[in-house]
C-alpha positions, 0 to 999 in steps of 0.5 A: 811123670805126673807123680814127679810133677806133683811131688815137685809142686808140693815141695816148692809151694807147700811152705809158703802156702801153709804160711799164708794159711797160718796167717789167715787162721791167726787173723780169723781167730783174732777176729772172733776173739776181738768181736766177742770182746767188743760185743759185736755179732757176725752175720754168718749167712752173709759169709755163705757165698764167700765160703762156698767160693773159697771151698770150690776154688780150693777144691780145684786148686787141690785137683791141679796140685795132685790129681792133674798136676798143673803148677800154673793153674794150681797156683792161680786158684790157690792165690785167689782163694787165699786173698778172698779168705783173708779179706773175709777175715780181715774186714770184720777184724777192722770193724772190731778194732775200730769199735774199741779204738781210742780218740780220733787222730784227725787233728794230729794227722792234719798237723803232721801234713802242715808241718811237712808243708803239704796243703790238702785243701790246695790239692783238692782245689787243684784236682777239682779244677781239672775234672778229667784228671779227677775222673781218671783218679777215681777210676784208678781208685776203684780198680783195687779189686780188678787189679787184685784178681788180674795180678794173680791170674796173670802171674799164675798163668804166665808161670811167675809162681814165686812172684805170685806167692810173694804177692799173696804173702805181702798182701796178707801181711800188709793187710794185717799190719794195716788193720792193727795199726788202725786201732791205735790211730783211728780217724774220720779222714779229711772231708769229715774233719774239715766238714766239707760237702759236695759244694766244696768240690763241685767237679768231683765225685770222690769214690769214698769220701763219706762211705765210711762215716755211718759205719765208723760212727756207729762202731764208736758210739755202739749203735752198730753191733752186727757186722755183715760181709754184705755191707762192709766199708773201708773204714781205715784212714791210717795207714792208707791201704789203697796206697799200700795196694798200689805199691804192691800191685806195681811191684807184682806187675813188674814181673811181667814186662808187658804189664809194666807201663800200664801198671805204672800209670794206673798205680801212680794214679791210684796212689795220687787219688788216695787223698782225694777219693779216700779223703786221706791225709798225706801222712796216711799215704806215706805210712801205707807206702812204708807198710808196703815196702816192709811187707815186700821185704818180708815176703821176699825173705820168707818165700823160697825161690824154686830151683827152676821155673814151672813147666808149661801146661800141656795143651789138653790139660790147659784147656781143662784148667781154663774151663774149670777156672771159668766155672769157678768165677 
């Protein structure tokens, strides 16, 4: 019985899993090559904890795929290790891309917003006049990592394994596209472009209005030459990856009926917060949503559906799996 379950798991999950690992390997290779060409140095000790975490999670996932077959636990652990590994490769790539990017696009993006009849300063004033809304938006903006872990765990433990594999693939695809596009359209974002300071929005505490400035400036003028995972900032303006993530989270949580309403409220706030807490142009948000939509279509296209849902875990093995996951976290 265990051999049959292990064989079914391998047949069902191997292709999507290997596809994601192939994408991660491609991003890692691109990161090494691009950083070398840009003259950047990677702080390898800063990756020690991330690397160790990935090894532990993958070892546990392998155990629950083969030695003690538990599809839900294996898929959950596998999803976690892939998003962590992808983030650890894509973040330095965003720095390498930024260091070789061309002229800033802020004036162009601001012009596009105006041509669409969208007034960012008016939006900032509105949110500043409603500080409770601003606070809720900031909380939603900061929920990225929590939602990332939560959606993987819930989809996995609830047996929505196809939805989980599709989400992980869509996340990695959209992240790759976002990083590469950012090199073609670098920007400093609204707060810097308009030379605003805290006095211009006294009732707000935007989450990332200026956090990226020193890093992006240092990459562009050559004063920042070492990239460390311990000090990574989100330096991408266009497309907005927060907007992309909000759309991906809502799509993934929709597979869980009980999570639909909370996910809808939280991620509408997340997308709405992006122009304020991230200083993004409205066109950044639109581009981020478009990237999410295309990534979802691609993930659904390239992730095969299983013939039947994953069987529930037995009680003794479920307890062992949960304990192992707790130790890994």
